[in-house]
N, C-alpha and C positions, 0 to 999 in steps of 0.2 A: 502493500500499501505507501504512495507517494504521498507525501506530503506538499499540502498547494503552497503555493509562491507566497500567495496575500495572508496569507496565516503565521507562514516567516515571518515577512514584513509588520505583519501587524504585530508581533511576538516583538520582534528588535525594536520600533517603536516605544513599545513598552517598558523596555528595560532601557532603554535610552530614559527618556521619562524618568524613571526609576534614579536613574544615577545622578542625569540634574537636579532632584529632591536630595538626594544622600551629598552631593557636591555643595551643594547649601548651606544643609545642616551644619559640613563640617565648617563650612566659611564661621559662622555661627559661631561653632565651637574654640573656634581659632582665635575669632577675636573676644571673648569669657574667659581664653587661658591667658589668653598676653594684658587682660586686665589683672588679672590673679598674680600673673606675676612681675605685674609693677609693683602691684596692692603687698604683694612678700617682701620685694626688694625698697619697696619705703617705709614698712613694718622692721628691717633687722636695718635698718640706717637711724630707723628712730633708736631703739633697742640703743646700738654703738652709743650713739651721739647723749641718751642718756648715760649709761656705761662710764663714759666719759665723765662729762660730771660728776659722776660719783664717786670719778677717781680725784679730781680734781677737788670735790672735799674732802675726803679722808685723808689727800695729802696735804690742805691747812690749817687743820682743826689739827691740833694739841694732842699728844699720843696723851692717856692719863699711866700715870705709873703701876705698877701690880702695888703698894703701898695705897691706892686712891682708890683702884678698883678694889681693892677685901674694906675699906671703909664703908662705899656702900652698899656691899652687901651685907 
């Protein structure tokens, strides 16, 4: 039994349309991924900035001696 040429062409057209839909969805997901990566980078930068501020603050505060710490306890 031979498959009709028109049936094959119709099936090919359906597959092409499905592919276009998948490609469109892929572009949307790639855009979302890019946004998430940018948020990740920004968050890491903020963490690094806050860590630097903490380090600066720690280095400027006088260190309490062990005697002073014992009195506080």
